[in-house]
N, C-alpha and C positions, 0 to 999 in steps of 0.2 A: 538853733542858728549858731550860738556861743561855740558849742563843740565842734562846729564845722569849719571854723577859721585857723584853726592849728591844722586841722587836716589838709585845707588848702594851702597852706603856706609850706607844708611838708611834701605837698604834691607840687607847687611851682620851685621848690628848691629843687627835689629830685629831678625834674624836668629839665631846668637849667644846668643842673651837673652834667645831666645825659647828655645833652646839647652841647656843652664845654667839651666832654669827651670824644664826641662825634666829630666834632670841628677839628680836635688835636689829632684824630687820628687820619681823616683827611688831608689835614696839613704834612700830617709826616709822610702819608703816601704820594703827596705830590712832590713833596722834598726828594724823596727817595727815588722817584722816576724822574725827576729832574738830574739827579745825580749820574743815572743809569745811561740818559742820554749826552753826558759829556764827551767831551773829549779825550784822547789817549795819547800820550808822547811816545808810549812803546805800546804796541799791542799785547793782547792776552796771550797771544803764542809765545812772546817772547818772554813776558813776565812769569809765566807758569812753567818754563823749561828748565830744569835743574843745569847748574855748570857741569860740562864735562871735561872729563879727566881719569887719571888712576884713581880709582878707590881703594883707601886701606882704613885698614881696622887696630885701632889701639886698645888693647885691654889694659885696664886698672887692676890694682892689687885688690879691690873689693867686689870684682867681677862686671863693673860697668865696661861694656865695648861702646867707643867712641867709633862714629865712622868719619873721615876724611874724605876729602879728593884734593886732588893736587895735579896741576899742570902748568908747564912754562920752563923757560930757563931765566935766571938773573936774579935781581934783588927779588929777596923773599917780601911776600906780602902775606899775612895771616888775616882772615876774617871772622869775626866774631858773633854772631847773628844775636837778637834778640827776643824776649820770651814769645813762647808760641808759634814761633817762626823756624827755620830750617836753613840749609844751604840754598836753598829755593829763594832766599833774601837778596842772592848775590847774582842773581840770572842775567841783567844787564851789565854789572860791573865787571862781572868776572872778564867776559871779552874785552872789555876796553884796558883793562890791566894788561892782559896777555899781549894784545896789539902794541902796546908800548914797551914790551920787552921785561916781565915782571913774572917771576914764579909766585903763582897764586895758590894759597892753602885755605881750605875752607873745612869747617868741621860742623856736625850736630852736636850742640849742647847734649849734656846728658838729661835723658827723658824728652829729648824731642827730634822729630825726625827718626833717624834709622839706629841711633844711640840709644843705650837701654840705662835702667838705673841698679847699679849694684847695692851690695849690703851697708852703705854707708848713706845710701839714699841722697837726698836733695837738700844742699846748704849751700851756702856760701863757701865755705872751707872745701868742702868736697869738689863744687864747680869750679872753683878758682885752681885747685890742683889738678884738672885736667888741661888747663892752659899749659902748664909745664910739661905734660905730657905729649900735648901735640907739638911743642916747640921741639921737644926732644925727637919725638919720632921723625920730623923733617929735618934733623939736624940745623934748626934754625939758628943762627950766632950773631947774626946782625939785622933782625925782620925789623919791619914796620909791621904793628897791631893794629888795624880798624876794628874798635869795638863798638857797638850800637845798643844803646839803651840798656836791656839787661847784660847785654855782653861787654858793656863800658863798666856798669857797677860791678863785676866781676873783674874784670881788667886791672881795676881800681885795687881791689881786694888782692889780685894776683900778685901785682907787682909790688903791693907793700909788706903781703904776707908770705907770699911760697918763693922760700929763698929759690935763686937761678933764672927765676922768670924776668926780672929787670937786666939781668947781665946778658939775656939773649935778645935783647930790642936795642934797635937804634932809633925808633922812633914810636909816639903812641898817637894815635887818634881817636879822640874819644868825641863820638856822634849821638848827639840826643840822648846825652844820659845824666848820670847825677852818682853822687858818693854814697845817697841813702835819704833818708828824711822824706821819703816822695811825697806823704801826702801833704807836707806844707806848701801851703800857696799854689794849690792843684785841684780845685773843685772838681774836674775832670777824674782825677785819682780818687779823691774821696767817694764819689759816687760809683765810681765802676770795680774797684777793687772789691770791696766787701761784695757787691753783686756776684763778682767771678768768684769769689770763694765761696759763696754759700751753693754755687751752682745753677744762680738762677740766669745771670748774664750768658754762661754759653748757651744753655735752654732757648732763651730768648733771641738769641742771633741767628738760630736756625729758621726764623721768620726772617723771610726778605726785606720787608720794611726797615725791621729794627736792626738787622743785620749793616744793611746797608748805611745807615745812618751811623752805627757803631763803627764801621770801617772807616766814613767818611770823616769822622771827628780825629782820625790819626794822620791825614792829610791838611795841608794848607790850603791858599786861596784857590787853587787849581785843582778842583778836584777830578782825581783819573779813576772810572768806572774800571777798567779792568787792575790795578792798583786794590781797590777796594776788594775787587774779587778774588784774587788770588790771595789775600791776605784773609778775608774771612774763610776760603777753603782750607787754609792751615790751621785758623783759630777752631774752625768746627772740628777737623781732624784730631787735635791735640788732646790728649789724656789730661784734663785740670786738675784733677784731685792731688796727684803727688807731688805736683808743682807749687801747692799751694804754701809749702815752707818757704821756697825762696820769695814767692810773692809777700809774705809776712816779713821778710829779712830787710826788703825794699823798705819798709818804713820802719821797723825796729832797728835798724843798725845805720850809723852813719860815719864815715871816716873822714867826713869835711875838715875836720882839726888835725889830720894828719898829711894832707896835702901835700904839704912842704916836706915831706918825707920824699916825693918822686924825684928824681933825678934824669929820669928818660925825657928827651925832648919832646914835647906835647903840642898839638892842635886840638882845641876843642872847636866843635862844629854844631852850630843848632839852626834850626830853621827860626826864623821872626814870631812866626805863628804856631810855634810847636804847643799844645794843649796838653801832652801828656808829660812833657821833661820842660816845665815852666822856664824862660829865659833866664832867670835870678838861678837856678842850678849851674846852667852853663857859666854865669858870670862868676860863680861862686868857684868852680873847676880854674878857671881862668886865672882869676884873682889868688887862689892858692897854690897852684903847680909853679916854681920858681921856672919863669921864663917861657912861660905857655904862652901861645900865640891863641887868639879867639877870632875864630871865623864866623860870619853870619850870613845865612842864605834868605834873602827877601822873600816874602808871600809863600816860603815851606813851612810844612808841618813836621812831623814826627819821624815819617819814612823817609827819610835824607836818602837810603840806598836806593831809591829810586826816584825821588823827586829831585836829587841834585847830585847826580853821577858825575859830573864836569869838575863839581867842587871838590868832591873826593878822589878824584884821579889828580887833580892839581895838589890838595894837601898829601897825598903819597909822594907825588914827585918832588914835593918840596923838604920831604922828609927823609928821602932815600938817595938824597945825592952824596957823595963822598964826602967825608968831615973834613 
């Protein structure tokens, strides 16, 4: 009988663990189902349609080919998307800016969408250099650069370290972004980035429940199932392994102590519920960049490109007025 007690306890413990796992799985499925039943401010068909315009290719010295799309006449707005995304990120904002009389330029970052990776590979310096090539290709001399997440990290590097970039800008919108040190104060990043680097999260995101919850974590209080679906489609299609170096650079590099060198008029735009780029990062940007304005979007998360299009248009208008 004495020998059976440890066995009984082990059996009970195993049963409890199994029950907890089943409960967690059922809870996750219910949460994912509830998300998929939510409302959409923009339909999937709109979110999943790439911007329409003239397609150009910029050839870089290392063999990288950057795909760009341009449309419209008027003050130039250049759009730089975040990691794992593409020009699809601007599916809604594109037409809004065109309707207000802007020339709009979007490009796929190297290794994303239809842009390739040349001999210089993926790094902060190589990708920041692409920004100058894009600005030169469209002869931008007085542009507003709207940069989201990774796009903002690279925009800061481009303005600080790539001669000629700052001189072609009249304004900079740093949206849901950071100058580096991306793991500090960001539990979501600490959990997800190692999983992405290992290849586990891209594999797990193929599961509808896991993928839906992952995508919903990028949104604020009002989760749109269509936004989650379009993000997941781009994330699942991405070639993740070549992008690991820039993912590592987010944590290993930090230009926070150089923000005072930025002289381009800047608006820092952040969602109050952003878990990917915690508010302290935006507060640091606004405090460090001389004269920067800090704009907050209540209830919004990391995907301001879809969650806060009106605020973005207002920010662009504020920086594109004649000086």
